[in-house]
TIVEX-752513 format. One line per 10 residues: number of its first residue (from 1); for each residue x, y, z of C-alpha. Coordinates in pm, whole numbers, plus 32768, in hexadecimal, padded with zeros to 4 digits. Layout:
N
NUM	X,Y,Z  ... $
***
This chain:
241
1	BF8F,9F10,0E52  C062,A006,0EC4  C0E5,9F8C,1019  C15A,A0F8,107C  C01E,A19C,1073  BF6A,A07F,110C  C092,A07D,123B  C075,A209,123B  BEEE,A1F9,126B  BF0C,A0DD,1372 $
11	C012,A1A0,1429  BF33,A2FE,1436  BDBD,A260,1463  BE05,A134,153E  BD09,A195,167F  BD55,A08C,1784  BED9,A016,16DD  BFCD,A107,1753  C109,A0F5,1674  C287,A15A,169F $
21	C38B,A13F,15B7  C4E5,A113,1648  C652,A11D,15C4  C726,9FC2,1618  C78E,A049,16FC  C643,A083,17C4  C62E,A1F8,17AB  C4A4,A274,172C  C4AD,A2E1,15CC  C329,A327,1596 $
31	C1E8,A307,1654  C08F,A30A,15F8  BF74,A3EE,16AE  BEF6,A29C,1729  C00F,A284,1813  C010,A3D2,185C  BE8D,A3CE,18DC  BEAB,A27F,1972  BFCE,A2C6,1A62  BFC1,A454,1A84 $
41	C114,A48C,19D1  C175,A5B2,18F5  C22F,A591,17C0  C351,A63F,1833  C35F,A581,1996  C3B4,A44E,18B8  C449,A47A,1760  C5E9,A467,176E  C5C4,A3CA,18CB  C5F8,A224,1929 $
51	C4CC,A177,1944  C539,A107,1A9B  C4BF,A23D,1B1A  C362,A165,1B0D  C3BE,A067,1BF4  C3C5,A05F,1D81  C508,A0B5,1E38  C50A,9F3A,1E79  C4F3,9E96,1D0C  C60B,9FC6,1CDC $
61	C6D5,9F48,1DE8  C685,9DE1,1D67  C70E,9E4B,1C0C  C5A0,9DCF,1B88  C59C,9EF9,1A5B  C6D9,9E6E,19CC  C69E,9CEA,19E7  C53A,9D52,1961  C5FA,9DBE,1829  C702,9D03,17F7 $
71	C613,9BD1,17D5  C543,9C88,16E3  C66F,9CAB,1608  C700,9B56,1642  C58F,9ACE,15D7  C4D0,9BBB,14F8  C3B9,9BCF,1617  C357,9BE0,1767  C249,9BED,1860  C228,9C88,19CE $
81	C138,9CEC,1AE8  C1C7,9DF3,1BC5  C19C,9F30,1C9F  C1BD,A059,1BD5  C226,A1C1,1C35  C11F,A2C1,1BE1  C16D,A417,1BB5  C0AA,A482,1CF2  C181,A3A2,1D9B  C087,A285,1DE2 $
91	C0AF,A133,1D75  BFBA,A057,1CA1  BFF5,9EF0,1C10  C00C,9EC2,1ABA  C064,9D9A,19C6  C133,9DDD,18A8  C1A0,9D22,175D  C2F2,9DC0,16A9  C361,9D82,1539  C4DE,9D8D,14F6 $
101	C520,9E27,1374  C685,9D9D,1344  C698,9E72,1204  C634,9FDA,1262  C6CC,9F6D,13B6  C5A6,9FDD,148C  C490,9F55,1577  C313,9F6F,1574  C25B,9F4C,16C5  C0EB,9F14,1705 $
111	C052,9F53,1858  BF33,9F1E,18F1  BEA0,9FA3,1A44  BE2A,9E4C,1B05  BE25,9F06,1C5A  BCC8,9EB3,1C91  BCCD,9D6D,1C2A  BE1D,9D2D,1D20  BD40,9DE6,1E31  BC12,9CD0,1DF1 $
121	BD29,9BAF,1E29  BDA1,9C3F,1F72  BC47,9C79,1FFD  BC00,9B0A,1F82  BD29,9A70,2049  BCF0,9B45,2187  BB93,9ACB,2154  BBFD,993D,2149  BCEF,9969,2270  BBB1,99F8,2339 $
131	BADD,98DC,22CC  BBF5,981A,2339  BC1E,98A5,2483  BAB2,989D,24EF  BA61,9746,2426  BAA0,964A,2594  BA37,9752,2680  B8C7,972A,25EC  B839,9613,26E9  B6A9,963A,267E $
141	B6B5,960D,2512  B751,9504,2446  B867,9589,2370  B8FD,949D,2217  B9E4,9576,20FD  B9E7,94D5,1FA9  BAB9,94D1,1E96  BA99,955A,1D4C  BA8D,93CF,1CF2  B97A,93A0,1E31 $
151	BA69,92BA,1EE2  BA8C,930E,2082  BB9A,9413,20AE  BB31,940A,222A  BA10,941B,2332  B9F2,949A,248A  B9A3,93EE,25DF  B83A,9449,25BD  B830,938F,247F  B888,924F,250C $
161	B7AB,9257,2642  B694,92BB,256C  B6CC,918D,245A  B746,90B4,2576  B87C,9066,24C5  B97C,8F66,258C  BA8B,9068,24EF  BAB9,9177,244A  BAB0,913E,22BB  BC07,911E,21F5 $
171	BC3A,926D,2110  BBE4,9220,1FA9  BACF,9122,200D  B99B,910B,1F3D  B861,9188,1FB0  B7B2,9032,1F95  B8BE,8F5E,2032  B86D,9052,2179  B7A6,8F2C,2278  B64F,9013,2284 $
181	B506,8FE0,2200  B4DD,9149,21C8  B645,913F,20D9  B5A5,8FDE,2034  B4A1,90C1,1FA2  B4F6,90F6,1E2B  B417,920B,1DEF  B4C0,92E3,1F11  B623,9299,1E6B  B594,930E,1D4A $
191	B4F6,9462,1DC1  B643,94CB,1E5F  B6F8,945B,1D17  B617,9519,1C7C  B67D,964E,1D47  B7CE,9651,1CE1  B7C9,961A,1B77  B6B2,972A,1B82  B740,9812,1C7C  B607,9824,1D37 $
201	B5B2,9805,1E9A  B4BE,9715,1F7C  B40C,97EA,2083  B339,975C,21C3  B2EA,95FD,20FC  B257,950A,21A7  B27C,93C9,2196  B1E9,926F,2255  B2AB,9159,226A  B2A6,9002,22F7 $
211	B374,8F62,23B0  B3F4,8DE4,239F  B2E4,8DA5,24D8  B1C0,8E49,23E1  B1BD,8F69,24D9  B174,90C7,241F  B26E,91E2,2478  B24A,9343,23A6  B37F,9412,2329  B3A3,958A,22DA $
221	B4AE,9593,21D5  B55B,96B6,214C  B658,96B4,202D  B747,97C6,1FAB  B884,97C8,1ED0  B9B8,986A,1F26  BA39,9934,1E39  BB95,98D6,1E23  BC94,9825,1F5A  BE0F,9883,1F57 $
231	BE6C,9764,1E1A  BD50,9859,1D4A  BC3F,972E,1D55  BADA,9778,1D7C  BA57,96B4,1EAE  B91D,9690,1F6E  B890,96A3,20B3  B770,95AF,212F  B6BE,962C,2295  B5F5,952E,2321 $
241	B50E,952E,2461 $
***
């Protein structure tokens, strides 16, 4: 295989991978069409300029471009995520991979725009914060948050009252360890686990349970997965009344 021809094809035909070629000092030698289209630049605005122009003012003050290039030259490659300044002045979140050619003294940077992913991440974190705020303000519905290993993360006061618990369950305990006949029912526990495994919800499921005295009590259960918490793990919220 002619590697030079192969590289030229990838460089010119790549649609999603924006590519920059820098000299060993960080000045831009070449750029492909994918970069120009993705980030609203023209070739004359880039060629010959230092790639620090693509970083935010704060990143330039912290010498992030220089540190990034130096690390790539030292180790031969590097990965990073940061904001990139587009040709129209807007900023977008990108993921980059750099490779240094020590023989020819140039650095090859592959860049992908992952701004949508970043915005989704921020939205999910904010949504989780909102859940944290309203959690203990709900008085008429028992709320239980379970971890990705189906262990108790937290419950609200209504949960303790509904299931007549003497004290708040310890974080990390299993559902079967909760002292109520509802949670001793293996079928209920399996349904909740299936929700997490299959990322499906349970809506308004009516469940009749006999208490220790033999009296029947009807519960209505809703279960929904939470896409992520601040540790990047998928949790689940169980709502019962």
